C-alpha positions in Angstrom: 5.4 33.7 -13.8 2.0 33.6 -12.1 1.3 31.9 -8.8 0.0 28.3 -9.0 -3.7 28.1 -8.6 -5.3 26.3 -5.7 -6.8 23.8 -8.1 -3.4 23.1 -9.7 -1.9 22.4 -6.2 -4.8 20.0 -5.4 -4.5 18.2 -8.7 -0.8 17.8 -8.4 -1.2 16.4 -4.9 -3.8 13.9 -6.1 -1.7 12.8 -9.0 1.4 12.4 -6.8 -0.5 10.2 -4.4 -2.1 8.1 -7.1 1.4 7.7 -8.7 3.0 6.7 -5.4 0.5 3.9 -4.9 0.2 3.0 -8.6 -3.5 3.5 -8.8 -5.3 4.9 -11.9 -7.9 7.8 -11.7 -11.1 5.7 -11.7 -10.0 3.4 -8.9 -8.5 6.3 -6.9 -11.8 8.2 -7.1 -13.6 5.0 -5.9 -11.2 4.8 -2.9 -12.0 8.5 -2.2 -15.7 7.9 -2.2 -15.3 4.9 0.1 -13.1 6.9 2.4 -15.7 9.7 2.4 -18.5 7.3 3.5 -16.5 5.9 6.4 -16.5 7.5 9.9 -13.6 9.8 10.7 -11.4 12.1 8.5 -11.7 11.4 4.8 -8.1 12.0 4.0 -6.8 9.7 6.7 -9.3 7.0 5.6 -8.1 7.4 2.0 -4.5 6.8 3.0 -5.5 3.9 5.3 -7.3 2.3 2.3 -4.3 2.8 0.0 -1.9 1.4 2.6 -4.0 -1.8 3.1 -3.6 -2.8 -0.5 -1.9 -6.2 -0.8 0.9 -4.9 -3.1 1.6 -2.1 -0.7 1.8 -4.5 2.3 4.3 -6.7 0.4 6.4 -3.6 -0.4 6.2 -2.2 3.2 7.3 -5.6 4.6 10.5 -5.4 2.5 9.7 -8.4 0.2 9.9 -6.1 -2.9 12.2 -3.3 -4.0 9.3 -1.1 -5.1 5.5 -1.0 -5.2 5.7 -1.9 -8.9 7.8 -4.9 -8.1 5.4 -5.9 -5.3 2.5 -5.6 -7.7 4.3 -7.9 -10.2 5.1 -10.5 -7.4 1.4 -10.5 -6.4 0.1 -10.6 -10.0 2.3 -13.6 -10.9 0.8 -15.6 -8.1 3.7 -15.7 -5.6 1.7 -14.5 -2.7 -1.0 -16.0 -0.5 -3.5 -14.3 1.8 -4.7 -16.4 4.7 -3.5 -19.5 2.9 -5.4 -18.8 -0.3 -3.8 -17.7 -3.6 -4.0 -13.9 -3.9 -3.0 -12.6 -7.4 -4.9 -9.3 -7.4 -2.7 -6.4 -6.2 -5.7 -4.3 -5.1 -6.9 -6.9 -2.6 -7.2 -5.3 0.8 -5.8 -6.8 4.0 -7.5 -6.6 7.3 -6.5 -6.9 10.9 -4.9 -10.3 11.8 -4.5 -11.3 8.1 -1.5 -13.4 7.2 0.3 -12.7 4.0 2.9 -15.3 2.9 5.1 -16.2 -0.1 4.0 -19.5 -1.7 6.2 -22.4 -0.9 6.9 -23.0 -4.6 8.2 -19.4 -4.9 10.5 -19.3 -1.8 13.7 -20.0 -3.7 13.1 -17.5 -6.5 15.7 -14.7 -6.7 13.5 -11.8 -5.4 12.7 -13.7 -2.3 16.2 -14.9 -1.7 17.4 -11.3 -1.9 14.5 -10.2 0.4 15.7 -12.6 3.0 19.3 -11.6 2.7 18.5 -7.8 2.9 15.8 -8.2 5.6 17.7 -6.1 8.2 18.0 -3.1 5.9 14.4 -2.0 5.9 12.3 -0.8 8.8 8.9 -2.5 8.8 6.0 -0.3 10.0 4.7 -1.1 13.5 1.3 -2.1 12.1 2.9 -5.1 10.3 5.0 -7.9 11.7 7.3 -9.4 9.0 9.2 -12.7 9.4 11.9 -12.5 6.7 13.1 -16.0 7.4 9.7 -17.5 6.7 8.7 -14.7 4.3 5.5 -14.1 6.3 3.6 -11.0 7.2 1.1 -10.6 10.0 -1.2 -7.5 9.9 -1.6 -6.3 13.5 -4.0 -3.4 12.6 -4.6 -0.9 9.9 -2.2 2.1 10.2 -3.0 5.5 11.8 -2.0 8.6 9.8 1.0 9.4 12.0 2.7 6.1 11.1 2.1 6.4 7.4 5.3 8.0 6.0 3.9 8.9 2.6 4.7 12.6 2.0 1.2 13.6 0.8 -1.1 16.4 1.9 -4.3 14.4 1.9 -6.4 17.5 2.8 -5.7 18.9 -0.7 -7.0 15.7 -2.3 -10.2 15.9 -0.2 -10.7 19.5 -1.2 -10.2 18.6 -4.9 -12.8 15.8 -4.9 -15.3 17.6 -2.7 -15.8 20.4 -5.3 
């Protein structure tokens, strides 16, 4: 068997990252281009953008079992961002944003389970989750060292910069 080409490794890494966050190619490329325009390292900017998606924040805070589950909870209108209905999973949170579960949705099964299992999940330091109130405060956007996604973002940057 021949050795995997550099292109293949880069493509696999990009597909892995897109699959982890549940983003399709066109949107992923848009995120890359935005990350490339920002100051700093493009790969770190890309992961910061992906982490700041509303569906990811709901997942990271432990209110959903998976990113797909979090996406569905957002899409079905159970989540508010700064007091306003937020039903678009790709909405981005910023520093000092408040993400909450709508009052009408508090007694639904997924949120009852989330409150019961709140001690099981470690919430990243850049978020502050209040499981009793089902409320998340975004302290800041994450730095690369606190993002635990196992992705080699440099390979993605190399792929897109060709």
